[in-house]
C-alpha positions in Angstrom: 46.7 -30.7 31.1 44.6 -33.5 32.3 41.8 -33.2 29.9 44.3 -32.8 26.9 45.4 -36.6 27.5 42.0 -37.7 26.7 41.9 -36.3 23.3 42.3 -38.6 20.3 43.1 -35.9 17.3 45.0 -37.8 14.9 44.0 -41.3 15.6 42.1 -43.7 13.7 39.3 -46.0 15.3 37.2 -48.8 13.9 34.0 -49.7 15.2 31.9 -53.1 15.0 28.7 -52.9 15.9 28.1 -49.0 15.0 24.9 -49.3 13.3 22.9 -48.7 16.6 22.9 -48.3 20.2 26.2 -48.8 22.4 28.5 -49.2 19.3 26.8 -46.0 17.8 27.4 -44.1 20.7 31.1 -45.2 21.2 31.9 -44.3 18.2 30.4 -40.7 17.9 32.2 -40.5 21.6 35.7 -41.0 19.8 34.9 -38.8 16.9 34.2 -36.1 19.7 37.1 -36.5 21.2 38.9 -35.9 17.6 39.5 -39.7 16.2 38.4 -40.5 12.5 36.2 -43.2 12.7 35.5 -46.6 10.5 31.8 -47.9 10.9 31.5 -51.4 10.7 28.5 -53.6 10.9 26.4 -56.0 8.4 23.6 -53.4 7.9 25.5 -50.8 5.4 22.4 -48.2 6.0 22.7 -48.2 9.8 26.5 -47.7 9.7 26.1 -45.0 6.9 24.1 -43.1 9.3 26.8 -43.4 12.1 29.2 -42.3 9.3 27.2 -39.3 8.8 27.4 -38.3 12.1 31.0 -38.8 12.7 31.4 -36.4 9.6 29.2 -33.8 11.2 31.3 -33.6 14.1 34.0 -32.6 11.6 35.9 -36.1 11.3 36.6 -38.4 8.4 34.7 -41.4 8.2 34.1 -44.2 6.4 30.9 -47.0 6.1 32.6 -50.8 5.9 29.6 -53.2 5.7 31.6 -56.6 8.0 30.3 -60.1 8.8 32.1 -60.0 12.2 31.9 -63.9 12.1 34.2 -63.8 8.9 38.1 -63.7 9.4 38.2 -62.4 5.5 35.4 -60.0 6.4 37.5 -58.6 9.5 40.7 -58.7 7.5 39.2 -56.6 4.8 37.6 -54.4 7.7 41.1 -53.1 8.8 42.6 -53.1 5.2 39.7 -50.5 4.1 40.8 -48.3 7.3 44.1 -48.0 6.4 43.6 -47.8 2.7 40.6 -45.3 3.2 41.7 -43.7 6.5 45.8 -43.9 6.6 46.2 -45.9 9.7 44.3 -48.0 12.6 45.2 -47.0 16.0 42.1 -48.0 18.1 40.1 -51.1 17.7 36.9 -51.1 19.5 35.1 -54.4 18.7 31.8 -54.1 19.9 29.7 -56.3 17.3 27.9 -58.9 19.5 23.9 -60.3 19.6 22.4 -60.2 23.2 19.4 -62.5 22.0 21.5 -64.6 19.7 20.4 -68.3 18.5 18.8 -70.5 21.5 17.7 -67.7 23.6 15.5 -69.0 25.6 15.8 -72.6 24.8 16.6 -76.0 27.5 19.6 -76.7 27.3 18.4 -80.2 25.5 17.3 -77.6 22.6 20.2 -75.8 22.0 21.8 -76.9 18.7 25.1 -77.2 17.6 24.3 -74.4 15.2 23.0 -71.9 17.7 26.1 -72.9 19.8 28.6 -72.2 17.4 26.7 -68.8 15.8 26.8 -67.6 19.0 30.4 -68.0 20.1 31.3 -66.7 17.1 29.2 -63.7 16.7 30.5 -62.6 20.2 33.6 -64.3 20.6 35.5 -65.4 17.7 34.8 -61.5 16.4 37.1 -59.9 18.9 39.7 -62.6 18.0 39.4 -62.1 14.5 39.4 -58.2 14.9 42.2 -58.0 17.2 44.5 -60.0 14.5 43.7 -57.9 12.0 44.4 -54.8 14.1 47.1 -55.9 16.3 48.9 -57.1 12.6 48.4 -53.5 11.2 49.1 -51.7 14.4 52.6 -53.9 14.4 53.3 -53.3 10.9 53.2 -50.0 11.1 55.7 -49.5 14.0 53.8 -50.5 16.9 51.4 -49.0 19.8 47.7 -48.5 19.8 44.7 -49.6 21.6 42.3 -52.4 21.5 38.9 -52.5 23.7 36.7 -55.7 23.7 33.1 -55.4 25.1 32.0 -58.1 26.8 28.7 -58.4 29.1 28.0 -58.6 33.1 26.6 -62.0 31.9 30.1 -63.5 31.6 30.1 -62.6 35.5 26.9 -64.5 36.5 24.6 -66.9 35.6 22.5 -66.0 32.6 20.0 -69.3 31.7 18.2 -67.3 29.2 21.1 -68.0 27.2 24.5 -69.5 28.7 26.2 -69.5 25.1 25.8 -65.7 25.5 27.4 -65.2 28.7 30.1 -68.6 28.1 31.2 -66.3 24.9 31.2 -63.2 26.6 33.4 -64.5 29.7 35.7 -65.5 26.6 36.2 -62.3 25.7 37.3 -60.9 29.0 39.9 -64.3 29.4 40.9 -63.2 25.7 41.2 -59.7 26.3 43.8 -60.5 29.8 45.9 -62.8 27.2 45.9 -60.4 24.4 47.0 -57.6 26.9 50.1 -59.7 28.0 50.6 -61.1 24.4 50.9 -57.8 22.5 52.5 -55.4 25.5 56.2 -55.8 23.8 54.1 -54.0 21.0 53.2 -51.1 23.1 49.5 -52.3 22.3 47.1 -52.0 25.2 44.3 -54.4 25.4 40.9 -53.6 28.1 37.5 -54.8 28.1 34.0 -52.8 28.5 31.2 -55.0 30.7 27.8 -53.2 30.3 25.0 -54.3 32.6 22.0 -53.7 31.5 22.0 -50.6 29.1 18.7 -49.5 26.9 20.0 -49.4 23.6 17.5 -46.9 22.6 14.6 -45.0 23.5 11.4 -47.1 24.1 9.1 -47.9 21.5 6.1 -48.3 23.6 4.4 -47.4 26.7 5.1 -51.2 27.1 8.5 -51.3 26.8 8.8 -48.2 28.7 6.9 -49.9 32.0 9.4 -52.8 31.2 12.1 -50.8 31.6 11.0 -49.0 34.8 10.2 -52.4 36.3 13.4 -54.0 35.6 15.5 -50.4 37.0 14.2 -51.8 40.6 16.7 -54.7 40.5 20.0 -52.1 40.3 20.8 -50.0 43.4 21.0 -47.1 41.0 17.4 -47.4 40.6 17.5 -46.8 36.9 18.4 -48.5 33.6 21.9 -47.1 31.6 22.0 -45.1 28.7 23.9 -46.4 26.0 25.3 -42.6 25.6 27.4 -43.6 29.1 29.5 -46.3 27.7 31.3 -43.4 25.5 33.3 -41.5 28.0 34.9 -45.1 29.3 35.7 -45.7 25.8 37.3 -42.2 25.1 39.2 -43.1 28.2 40.4 -46.3 27.7 41.4 -45.2 23.7 43.3 -42.2 25.4 46.7 -41.2 26.7 44.8 -40.8 29.9 44.8 -44.9 30.5 48.4 -45.0 29.1 49.4 -47.2 32.7 45.5 -49.5 32.3 45.9 -52.6 30.2 44.2 -56.3 30.3 41.4 -54.7 32.2 37.7 -55.2 32.8 35.4 -52.2 33.4 32.2 -52.9 34.4 29.9 -50.4 34.1 26.5 -51.5 34.9 24.7 -49.0 37.6 25.8 -51.1 41.0 24.4 -54.5 39.8 26.6 -56.8 40.2 27.7 -55.5 43.4 24.3 -55.2 44.6 23.8 -59.1 44.2 21.6 -58.6 41.4 19.2 -61.8 41.4 20.0 -64.2 38.1 16.4 -65.4 37.4 14.2 -62.6 38.1 13.5 -62.6 41.7 12.0 -59.3 43.2 14.0 -57.1 45.2 13.4 -55.3 48.7 13.5 -51.6 47.7 11.4 -48.8 49.5 9.5 -47.4 47.6 
Protein backbone atom coordinates (compact mmCIF):
# COMPACT_ATOMS: atom_id res chain seq x y z
CA UNK A 1 0.00 0.00 0.00
CA UNK A 2 2.76 2.46 0.91
CA UNK A 3 4.83 1.81 -2.20
CA UNK A 4 1.74 2.10 -4.40
CA UNK A 5 1.42 5.75 -3.35
CA UNK A 6 4.72 6.45 -5.10
CA UNK A 7 3.42 5.17 -8.44
CA UNK A 8 2.75 7.64 -11.27
CA UNK A 9 0.87 5.38 -13.64
CA UNK A 10 -1.42 7.36 -15.94
CA UNK A 11 0.31 10.65 -15.10
CA UNK A 12 2.01 12.97 -17.58
CA UNK A 13 5.03 15.07 -16.62
CA UNK A 14 6.87 17.93 -18.28
CA UNK A 15 10.55 18.20 -17.35
CA UNK A 16 12.58 21.21 -18.45
CA UNK A 17 16.34 20.94 -18.73
CA UNK A 18 15.75 17.24 -19.45
CA UNK A 19 18.56 16.81 -21.94
CA UNK A 20 21.27 15.91 -19.45
CA UNK A 21 22.36 15.86 -15.83
CA UNK A 22 19.81 16.36 -13.09
CA UNK A 23 16.89 16.95 -15.43
CA UNK A 24 17.56 13.82 -17.42
CA UNK A 25 17.85 11.68 -14.31
CA UNK A 26 14.65 13.09 -12.80
CA UNK A 27 12.80 12.53 -16.08
CA UNK A 28 13.91 8.90 -16.12
CA UNK A 29 12.94 8.45 -12.46
CA UNK A 30 9.43 9.77 -13.16
CA UNK A 31 9.18 7.39 -16.12
CA UNK A 32 10.32 4.44 -14.01
CA UNK A 33 7.53 5.31 -11.58
CA UNK A 34 5.03 5.14 -14.44
CA UNK A 35 4.74 8.66 -15.89
CA UNK A 36 4.80 9.64 -19.53
CA UNK A 37 7.23 12.51 -20.06
CA UNK A 38 7.53 15.60 -22.24
CA UNK A 39 11.27 16.32 -22.35
CA UNK A 40 12.18 19.97 -22.85
CA UNK A 41 15.43 21.86 -23.39
CA UNK A 42 17.05 24.00 -26.06
CA UNK A 43 19.12 21.13 -27.50
CA UNK A 44 16.92 18.91 -29.68
CA UNK A 45 19.48 16.10 -29.87
CA UNK A 46 19.84 15.84 -26.11
CA UNK A 47 16.14 15.78 -25.30
CA UNK A 48 15.47 13.25 -28.05
CA UNK A 49 18.05 11.01 -26.40
CA UNK A 50 16.23 11.36 -23.08
CA UNK A 51 12.89 10.72 -24.77
CA UNK A 52 14.26 7.54 -26.31
CA UNK A 53 15.40 6.38 -22.87
CA UNK A 54 11.92 7.07 -21.49
CA UNK A 55 10.36 5.04 -24.30
CA UNK A 56 12.77 2.21 -23.52
CA UNK A 57 11.19 2.09 -20.08
CA UNK A 58 7.82 1.47 -21.70
CA UNK A 59 6.45 4.99 -21.35
CA UNK A 60 5.36 7.55 -23.93
CA UNK A 61 7.63 10.53 -24.49
CA UNK A 62 8.00 13.59 -26.66
CA UNK A 63 10.98 15.86 -27.22
CA UNK A 64 9.95 19.52 -27.22
CA UNK A 65 12.72 22.06 -27.99
CA UNK A 66 12.06 24.97 -25.63
CA UNK A 67 13.72 28.22 -24.62
CA UNK A 68 12.44 28.69 -21.08
CA UNK A 69 13.39 32.38 -21.18
CA UNK A 70 10.47 32.88 -23.56
CA UNK A 71 6.88 32.94 -22.23
CA UNK A 72 5.56 31.92 -25.65
CA UNK A 73 7.94 28.97 -25.78
CA UNK A 74 6.83 27.78 -22.33
CA UNK A 75 3.17 28.12 -23.36
CA UNK A 76 3.89 26.10 -26.50
CA UNK A 77 5.65 23.41 -24.45
CA UNK A 78 2.62 22.85 -22.24
CA UNK A 79 0.28 22.90 -25.23
CA UNK A 80 2.43 20.33 -27.03
CA UNK A 81 2.30 18.10 -23.97
CA UNK A 82 -1.50 18.34 -23.79
CA UNK A 83 -1.92 17.84 -27.54
CA UNK A 84 0.42 14.86 -27.85
CA UNK A 85 0.21 13.17 -24.44
CA UNK A 86 -3.34 14.15 -23.54
CA UNK A 87 -2.83 16.11 -20.31
CA UNK A 88 -0.32 17.51 -17.85
CA UNK A 89 -0.17 16.40 -14.22
CA UNK A 90 3.38 17.30 -13.23
CA UNK A 91 5.50 20.32 -14.16
CA UNK A 92 9.11 19.91 -13.11
CA UNK A 93 10.94 23.19 -13.78
CA UNK A 94 14.58 22.21 -13.69
CA UNK A 95 16.12 24.30 -16.48
CA UNK A 96 18.80 26.70 -15.31
CA UNK A 97 22.39 27.75 -15.88
CA UNK A 98 24.82 27.60 -12.96
CA UNK A 99 27.70 29.21 -14.84
CA UNK A 100 25.42 31.92 -16.21
CA UNK A 101 26.54 35.19 -17.75
CA UNK A 102 28.66 37.22 -15.35
CA UNK A 103 30.09 34.17 -13.62
CA UNK A 104 33.29 35.05 -11.77
CA UNK A 105 33.11 38.79 -12.44
CA UNK A 106 33.38 41.55 -9.89
CA UNK A 107 30.18 43.39 -9.06
CA UNK A 108 31.10 46.44 -11.11
CA UNK A 109 31.80 44.28 -14.17
CA UNK A 110 28.43 42.48 -14.24
CA UNK A 111 26.39 44.01 -17.06
CA UNK A 112 22.66 44.58 -17.25
CA UNK A 113 22.51 41.84 -19.88
CA UNK A 114 24.33 39.42 -17.57
CA UNK A 115 21.86 40.12 -14.77
CA UNK A 116 18.71 39.92 -16.88
CA UNK A 117 19.70 36.72 -18.68
CA UNK A 118 20.60 35.00 -15.40
CA UNK A 119 17.30 36.03 -13.80
CA UNK A 120 15.31 35.01 -16.88
CA UNK A 121 16.78 31.54 -17.32
CA UNK A 122 16.83 30.67 -13.62
CA UNK A 123 13.77 32.46 -12.16
CA UNK A 124 11.45 33.85 -14.83
CA UNK A 125 11.43 30.41 -16.46
CA UNK A 126 9.89 28.86 -13.34
CA UNK A 127 7.16 31.51 -13.37
CA UNK A 128 6.42 31.06 -17.08
CA UNK A 129 6.21 27.27 -16.75
CA UNK A 130 4.08 27.40 -13.59
CA UNK A 131 1.68 29.87 -15.19
CA UNK A 132 1.24 27.76 -18.32
CA UNK A 133 1.02 24.43 -16.49
CA UNK A 134 -1.39 25.60 -13.80
CA UNK A 135 -3.75 27.03 -16.42
CA UNK A 136 -3.84 23.68 -18.23
CA UNK A 137 -4.38 21.84 -14.95
CA UNK A 138 -7.20 24.17 -13.91
CA UNK A 139 -8.85 23.99 -17.34
CA UNK A 140 -8.96 20.21 -16.91
CA UNK A 141 -10.71 20.57 -13.55
CA UNK A 142 -7.82 21.13 -11.16
CA UNK A 143 -5.28 18.93 -9.47
CA UNK A 144 -1.59 18.58 -10.23
CA UNK A 145 1.93 19.10 -9.03
CA UNK A 146 4.53 21.76 -9.74
CA UNK A 147 8.12 21.07 -8.70
CA UNK A 148 10.69 23.84 -8.98
CA UNK A 149 14.45 23.33 -8.70
CA UNK A 150 16.48 25.94 -6.84
CA UNK A 151 20.03 25.66 -5.47
CA UNK A 152 21.90 25.72 -2.20
CA UNK A 153 23.40 28.98 -3.42
CA UNK A 154 20.01 30.53 -2.63
CA UNK A 155 20.64 29.98 1.08
CA UNK A 156 24.18 31.28 1.48
CA UNK A 157 26.68 33.68 -0.03
CA UNK A 158 27.64 32.82 -3.59
CA UNK A 159 30.25 35.28 -4.73
CA UNK A 160 31.03 33.46 -7.99
CA UNK A 161 27.64 34.47 -9.40
CA UNK A 162 25.47 36.44 -7.01
CA UNK A 163 22.78 36.87 -9.70
CA UNK A 164 22.38 33.09 -9.88
CA UNK A 165 22.04 32.84 -6.10
CA UNK A 166 19.51 35.67 -6.12
CA UNK A 167 17.49 33.99 -8.89
CA UNK A 168 17.41 30.68 -7.05
CA UNK A 169 16.37 32.42 -3.83
CA UNK A 170 13.54 33.86 -5.88
CA UNK A 171 12.55 30.36 -6.96
CA UNK A 172 12.13 29.35 -3.30
CA UNK A 173 10.01 32.43 -2.56
CA UNK A 174 7.99 31.89 -5.75
CA UNK A 175 7.32 28.30 -4.70
CA UNK A 176 5.85 29.40 -1.37
CA UNK A 177 3.57 32.00 -2.94
CA UNK A 178 2.38 29.70 -5.72
CA UNK A 179 1.58 26.97 -3.21
CA UNK A 180 -0.77 29.31 -1.34
CA UNK A 181 -2.32 30.68 -4.53
CA UNK A 182 -2.98 27.31 -6.17
CA UNK A 183 -4.07 25.22 -3.19
CA UNK A 184 -7.73 25.97 -3.94
CA UNK A 185 -7.22 24.31 -7.31
CA UNK A 186 -5.68 21.23 -5.67
CA UNK A 187 -2.27 21.99 -7.17
CA UNK A 188 0.68 21.36 -4.88
CA UNK A 189 3.92 23.32 -5.36
CA UNK A 190 7.25 22.32 -3.84
CA UNK A 191 10.94 22.94 -4.45
CA UNK A 192 14.07 20.79 -4.64
CA UNK A 193 17.24 22.54 -3.44
CA UNK A 194 20.33 20.62 -4.62
CA UNK A 195 23.77 21.17 -3.23
CA UNK A 196 26.90 20.27 -5.19
CA UNK A 197 25.85 17.39 -7.44
CA UNK A 198 27.93 16.04 -10.32
CA UNK A 199 25.98 16.45 -13.55
CA UNK A 200 27.88 13.65 -15.27
CA UNK A 201 30.89 11.32 -14.67
CA UNK A 202 34.22 13.22 -14.67
CA UNK A 203 35.64 13.52 -18.18
CA UNK A 204 39.28 13.71 -17.08
CA UNK A 205 41.49 12.71 -14.17
CA UNK A 206 41.91 16.40 -13.35
CA UNK A 207 38.15 16.88 -12.99
CA UNK A 208 37.92 13.72 -10.89
CA UNK A 209 40.65 15.05 -8.60
CA UNK A 210 38.85 18.38 -8.31
CA UNK A 211 35.61 16.65 -7.33
CA UNK A 212 37.43 14.55 -4.76
CA UNK A 213 38.98 17.67 -3.26
CA UNK A 214 35.61 19.46 -3.24
CA UNK A 215 34.06 16.50 -1.40
CA UNK A 216 36.12 17.40 1.68
CA UNK A 217 33.79 20.33 2.23
CA UNK A 218 30.75 18.12 2.85
CA UNK A 219 30.00 16.05 5.95
CA UNK A 220 29.23 12.95 3.85
CA UNK A 221 32.68 13.30 2.24
CA UNK A 222 31.48 12.78 -1.32
CA UNK A 223 29.85 14.66 -4.17
CA UNK A 224 26.19 13.97 -4.90
CA UNK A 225 25.19 12.02 -8.00
CA UNK A 226 22.51 13.15 -10.42
CA UNK A 227 20.37 10.03 -9.99
CA UNK A 228 19.94 10.82 -6.28
CA UNK A 229 17.49 13.61 -7.09
CA UNK A 230 15.21 11.19 -8.93
CA UNK A 231 13.62 9.50 -5.90
CA UNK A 232 12.90 12.90 -4.30
CA UNK A 233 11.24 14.09 -7.51
CA UNK A 234 9.08 10.95 -7.57
CA UNK A 235 8.05 11.50 -3.95
CA UNK A 236 7.03 15.10 -4.57
CA UNK A 237 5.18 14.19 -7.78
CA UNK A 238 3.25 11.33 -6.22
CA UNK A 239 0.42 10.84 -3.75
CA UNK A 240 3.04 9.89 -1.17
CA UNK A 241 3.48 13.64 -0.61
CA UNK A 242 -0.24 14.54 -0.77
CA UNK A 243 -0.03 16.64 2.42
CA UNK A 244 3.12 18.49 1.37
CA UNK A 245 3.06 21.88 -0.35
CA UNK A 246 5.03 25.12 -0.19
CA UNK A 247 8.14 23.33 1.03
CA UNK A 248 11.79 23.31 -0.02
CA UNK A 249 13.79 20.11 0.26
CA UNK A 250 17.56 20.48 0.57
CA UNK A 251 19.58 17.57 -0.79
CA UNK A 252 23.24 18.47 -0.27
CA UNK A 253 25.05 15.81 1.74
CA UNK A 254 24.76 17.93 4.87
CA UNK A 255 26.66 20.82 3.31
CA UNK A 256 24.51 23.63 4.71
CA UNK A 257 24.02 21.90 8.04
CA UNK A 258 27.76 21.32 8.33
CA UNK A 259 28.60 24.99 7.80
CA UNK A 260 30.34 24.88 4.44
CA UNK A 261 32.38 28.08 4.06
CA UNK A 262 31.19 30.35 1.24
CA UNK A 263 34.57 31.28 -0.19
CA UNK A 264 36.65 28.13 -0.16
CA UNK A 265 38.19 27.90 3.31
CA UNK A 266 39.54 24.40 3.88
CA UNK A 267 37.60 22.43 6.52
CA UNK A 268 39.16 20.51 9.37
CA UNK A 269 38.56 16.89 8.51
CA UNK A 270 40.59 13.96 9.80
CA UNK A 271 42.07 11.75 7.15
